[in-house]
BALUM-57215 format. One record per residue (C-alpha): residue number from 1; x, y, z. Coordinates in steps of 0.1 Angstrom, whole numbers, plus 2048, in hexadecimal, padded with zeros to 3 digits. Example, Ala and Ser with C-alpha at 12.3 -4.5 7.8 and 13.67 -1.06 7.14 Angstrom:
<rs>
<r seq="1" c1="87B" c2="7D3" c3="84E"/>
<r seq="2" c1="889" c2="7F5" c3="847"/>
</rs>
This chain:
<rs>
<r seq="1" c1="38C" c2="AC0" c3="A04"/>
<r seq="2" c1="3AA" c2="ABE" c3="A18"/>
<r seq="3" c1="3B0" c2="A9A" c3="A29"/>
<r seq="4" c1="3CC" c2="A97" c3="A48"/>
<r seq="5" c1="3DA" c2="A7B" c3="A4E"/>
<r seq="6" c1="3C7" c2="A65" c3="A63"/>
<r seq="7" c1="3A7" c2="A6B" c3="A52"/>
<r seq="8" c1="38F" c2="A53" c3="A4E"/>
<r seq="9" c1="37F" c2="A5A" c3="A28"/>
<r seq="10" c1="367" c2="A49" c3="A13"/>
<r seq="11" c1="371" c2="A38" c3="9EF"/>
<r seq="12" c1="355" c2="A2D" c3="9DB"/>
<r seq="13" c1="360" c2="A10" c3="9D1"/>
<r seq="14" c1="372" c2="A06" c3="9F3"/>
<r seq="15" c1="360" c2="A12" c3="A12"/>
<r seq="16" c1="371" c2="A24" c3="A2E"/>
<r seq="17" c1="394" c2="A2A" c3="A2F"/>
<r seq="18" c1="3B2" c2="A3B" c3="A3F"/>
<r seq="19" c1="3C3" c2="A59" c3="A33"/>
<r seq="20" c1="3EA" c2="A4D" c3="A39"/>
<r seq="21" c1="3F8" c2="A6B" c3="A2A"/>
<r seq="22" c1="402" c2="A7E" c3="A0A"/>
<r seq="23" c1="418" c2="A79" c3="9F2"/>
<r seq="24" c1="42A" c2="A8E" c3="9D2"/>
<r seq="25" c1="42D" c2="A74" c3="9AF"/>
<r seq="26" c1="438" c2="A7B" c3="992"/>
<r seq="27" c1="41F" c2="A71" c3="979"/>
<r seq="28" c1="414" c2="A77" c3="956"/>
<r seq="29" c1="431" c2="A94" c3="953"/>
<r seq="30" c1="424" c2="AA4" c3="975"/>
<r seq="31" c1="428" c2="AA4" c3="993"/>
<r seq="32" c1="40C" c2="A9E" c3="9A9"/>
<r seq="33" c1="401" c2="A98" c3="9CB"/>
<r seq="34" c1="3EF" c2="A78" c3="9CF"/>
<r seq="35" c1="3DA" c2="A70" c3="9F1"/>
<r seq="36" c1="3E6" c2="A4E" c3="A00"/>
<r seq="37" c1="3C5" c2="A3B" c3="A11"/>
<r seq="38" c1="3C7" c2="A18" c3="A1F"/>
<r seq="39" c1="3A3" c2="A05" c3="A1C"/>
<r seq="40" c1="396" c2="A01" c3="A3F"/>
<r seq="41" c1="388" c2="9DC" c3="A30"/>
<r seq="42" c1="3A8" c2="9C5" c3="A1F"/>
<r seq="43" c1="3C1" c2="9E2" c3="A29"/>
<r seq="44" c1="3C4" c2="9EF" c3="A02"/>
<r seq="45" c1="3DA" c2="A08" c3="9FA"/>
<r seq="46" c1="3CF" c2="A22" c3="9E4"/>
<r seq="47" c1="3DF" c2="A41" c3="9D0"/>
<r seq="48" c1="3C6" c2="A5F" c3="9C7"/>
<r seq="49" c1="3D2" c2="A79" c3="9B9"/>
<r seq="50" c1="3C8" c2="A97" c3="9CF"/>
<r seq="51" c1="3BB" c2="AB3" c3="9B6"/>
<r seq="52" c1="39F" c2="A95" c3="9AD"/>
<r seq="53" c1="399" c2="A89" c3="9CF"/>
<r seq="54" c1="376" c2="A99" c3="9CC"/>
<r seq="55" c1="371" c2="A8D" c3="9A9"/>
<r seq="56" c1="377" c2="A69" c3="9AA"/>
<r seq="57" c1="35B" c2="A68" c3="9CB"/>
<r seq="58" c1="373" c2="A6D" c3="9EC"/>
<r seq="59" c1="361" c2="A7B" c3="A08"/>
<r seq="60" c1="35E" c2="A79" c3="A2D"/>
<r seq="61" c1="349" c2="A5B" c3="A3C"/>
<r seq="62" c1="324" c2="A67" c3="A45"/>
<r seq="63" c1="325" c2="A76" c3="A6A"/>
<r seq="64" c1="30D" c2="A6C" c3="A87"/>
<r seq="65" c1="2F0" c2="A80" c3="A7F"/>
<r seq="66" c1="2F0" c2="A76" c3="A59"/>
<r seq="67" c1="2E9" c2="A52" c3="A69"/>
<r seq="68" c1="2C3" c2="A55" c3="A6E"/>
<r seq="69" c1="2BC" c2="A60" c3="A4A"/>
<r seq="70" c1="2D5" c2="A40" c3="A3A"/>
<r seq="71" c1="2BE" c2="A2A" c3="A56"/>
<r seq="72" c1="29D" c2="A3A" c3="A43"/>
<r seq="73" c1="2AB" c2="A2D" c3="A23"/>
<r seq="74" c1="2B6" c2="A0E" c3="A2D"/>
<r seq="75" c1="28F" c2="A08" c3="A39"/>
<r seq="76" c1="27D" c2="A16" c3="A22"/>
<r seq="77" c1="274" c2="A01" c3="A03"/>
<r seq="78" c1="27C" c2="A0D" c3="9E1"/>
<r seq="79" c1="260" c2="A00" c3="9C8"/>
<r seq="80" c1="274" c2="A0E" c3="9A8"/>
<r seq="81" c1="28E" c2="9F1" c3="9A9"/>
<r seq="82" c1="28B" c2="9E1" c3="98A"/>
<r seq="83" c1="27F" c2="9BD" c3="981"/>
<r seq="84" c1="297" c2="9B8" c3="966"/>
<r seq="85" c1="2B8" c2="9A8" c3="976"/>
<r seq="86" c1="2D0" c2="9BB" c3="95E"/>
<r seq="87" c1="2BD" c2="9DB" c3="962"/>
<r seq="88" c1="2C2" c2="9D9" c3="987"/>
<r seq="89" c1="2E0" c2="9CD" c3="989"/>
<r seq="90" c1="2F1" c2="9EC" c3="976"/>
<r seq="91" c1="2DB" c2="A02" c3="988"/>
<r seq="92" c1="2E8" c2="9F7" c3="9A5"/>
<r seq="93" c1="310" c2="9FA" c3="99D"/>
<r seq="94" c1="305" c2="A1B" c3="994"/>
<r seq="95" c1="2FC" c2="A23" c3="9B5"/>
<r seq="96" c1="31C" c2="A14" c3="9C4"/>
<r seq="97" c1="331" c2="A26" c3="9AC"/>
<r seq="98" c1="320" c2="A46" c3="9B6"/>
<r seq="99" c1="335" c2="A40" c3="9DB"/>
<r seq="100" c1="315" c2="A53" c3="9EC"/>
<r seq="101" c1="30B" c2="A41" c3="A0B"/>
<r seq="102" c1="2E6" c2="A42" c3="A01"/>
<r seq="103" c1="2EA" c2="A33" c3="9E3"/>
<r seq="104" c1="2FD" c2="A1C" c3="9F1"/>
<r seq="105" c1="2E4" c2="A15" c3="A0F"/>
<r seq="106" c1="2C9" c2="A14" c3="9F5"/>
<r seq="107" c1="2DC" c2="9F6" c3="9E4"/>
<r seq="108" c1="2E1" c2="9E2" c3="A01"/>
<r seq="109" c1="2B7" c2="9E8" c3="A0A"/>
<r seq="110" c1="2AD" c2="9DD" c3="9EC"/>
<r seq="111" c1="2C7" c2="9BD" c3="9E7"/>
<r seq="112" c1="2BB" c2="9B4" c3="A0B"/>
<r seq="113" c1="298" c2="9B8" c3="A02"/>
<r seq="114" c1="29E" c2="9A6" c3="9DE"/>
<r seq="115" c1="2B0" c2="98A" c3="9F5"/>
<r seq="116" c1="296" c2="984" c3="A0D"/>
<r seq="117" c1="27E" c2="980" c3="9F1"/>
<r seq="118" c1="294" c2="96C" c3="9D3"/>
<r seq="119" c1="2B5" c2="961" c3="9D8"/>
<r seq="120" c1="2CF" c2="974" c3="9CC"/>
<r seq="121" c1="2E5" c2="96E" c3="9AD"/>
<r seq="122" c1="30A" c2="968" c3="9B2"/>
<r seq="123" c1="310" c2="988" c3="9A3"/>
<r seq="124" c1="2F7" c2="99D" c3="9B9"/>
<r seq="125" c1="301" c2="989" c3="9D9"/>
<r seq="126" c1="322" c2="995" c3="9D7"/>
<r seq="127" c1="319" c2="9BC" c3="9CE"/>
<r seq="128" c1="301" c2="9B6" c3="9EC"/>
<r seq="129" c1="321" c2="9AD" c3="A05"/>
<r seq="130" c1="338" c2="9C6" c3="9F5"/>
<r seq="131" c1="31D" c2="9DF" c3="9FD"/>
<r seq="132" c1="319" c2="9D5" c3="A1F"/>
<r seq="133" c1="33B" c2="9D5" c3="A25"/>
<r seq="134" c1="341" c2="9F8" c3="A16"/>
<r seq="135" c1="322" c2="A06" c3="A28"/>
<r seq="136" c1="32A" c2="9F6" c3="A49"/>
<r seq="137" c1="351" c2="A04" c3="A47"/>
<r seq="138" c1="33C" c2="A27" c3="A48"/>
<r seq="139" c1="328" c2="A24" c3="A65"/>
<r seq="140" c1="341" c2="A17" c3="A7A"/>
<r seq="141" c1="356" c2="A33" c3="A7A"/>
<r seq="142" c1="338" c2="A4E" c3="A79"/>
<r seq="143" c1="32E" c2="A3A" c3="A98"/>
<r seq="144" c1="34A" c2="A35" c3="AA2"/>
<r seq="145" c1="348" c2="A0C" c3="AAD"/>
<r seq="146" c1="358" c2="9EC" c3="A9F"/>
<r seq="147" c1="34A" c2="9DB" c3="A7B"/>
<r seq="148" c1="339" c2="9C7" c3="A90"/>
<r seq="149" c1="324" c2="9DD" c3="AA2"/>
<r seq="150" c1="323" c2="9F3" c3="A82"/>
<r seq="151" c1="317" c2="9D1" c3="A72"/>
<r seq="152" c1="2F6" c2="9CC" c3="A8D"/>
<r seq="153" c1="2ED" c2="9F0" c3="A85"/>
<r seq="154" c1="2EB" c2="9EF" c3="A60"/>
<r seq="155" c1="2D3" c2="9C9" c3="A6A"/>
<r seq="156" c1="2C0" c2="9DA" c3="A82"/>
<r seq="157" c1="2B9" c2="9FA" c3="A6A"/>
<r seq="158" c1="2AD" c2="9DD" c3="A4F"/>
<r seq="159" c1="298" c2="9CF" c3="A60"/>
<r seq="160" c1="282" c2="9ED" c3="A6D"/>
<r seq="161" c1="27C" c2="9EB" c3="A48"/>
<r seq="162" c1="285" c2="9D6" c3="A2B"/>
<r seq="163" c1="288" c2="9BA" c3="A3D"/>
<r seq="164" c1="26A" c2="9BB" c3="A55"/>
<r seq="165" c1="251" c2="9BA" c3="A43"/>
<r seq="166" c1="259" c2="990" c3="A32"/>
<r seq="167" c1="25D" c2="981" c3="A57"/>
<r seq="168" c1="23A" c2="991" c3="A60"/>
<r seq="169" c1="22B" c2="982" c3="A42"/>
<r seq="170" c1="23C" c2="966" c3="A43"/>
<r seq="171" c1="22E" c2="963" c3="A69"/>
<r seq="172" c1="20B" c2="969" c3="A5F"/>
<r seq="173" c1="20B" c2="952" c3="A43"/>
<r seq="174" c1="216" c2="933" c3="A58"/>
<r seq="175" c1="1FE" c2="940" c3="A76"/>
<r seq="176" c1="1E1" c2="942" c3="A57"/>
<r seq="177" c1="1CE" c2="91E" c3="A5A"/>
<r seq="178" c1="1CE" c2="907" c3="A33"/>
<r seq="179" c1="1B3" c2="90E" c3="A1B"/>
<r seq="180" c1="19E" c2="8F0" c3="A1C"/>
<r seq="181" c1="18C" c2="8E8" c3="9FD"/>
<r seq="182" c1="164" c2="8EF" c3="9FC"/>
<r seq="183" c1="15A" c2="8C8" c3="9FB"/>
<r seq="184" c1="142" c2="8D8" c3="9E1"/>
<r seq="185" c1="156" c2="8DE" c3="9C3"/>
<r seq="186" c1="15A" c2="8C7" c3="9A8"/>
<r seq="187" c1="178" c2="8B8" c3="99E"/>
</rs>
């Protein structure tokens, strides 16, 4: 796909980027055209060979129409998440590397649900925060809103599903009377 200066694109490990332009570079004995990208999140400059941009996962951001599908991914629990930490972590890493917005959303959803039920390890917390930032940086241009508004959109999507049951269950547990000990029980 051909990108032009000012376009917003998604780079798998860095989220949303702005196309600064292209430049010709002599590398490995050949002259290649590179796509120059500036990340939205921490303003790094990336250079990607134009011929390999699709191969490394550079793609346009989701459209506003696709956000409904994204919300359904974020709000639906996934029963297939491995309980083994190392398998789960590797599975999530692979999804993040794919650059696919729906797989990134799955990671955010799974880690949000896990964080609700038990605290995340330091590595999973870092992964969760990074995945959230990348997802927010993609939602913002789709909705044409600020990152803060995109974060609210993400939080609301999570609250529609994976974060809602815990709150309801917790309130029910707090409201339920404590089970009394039967006086006839022998100890």
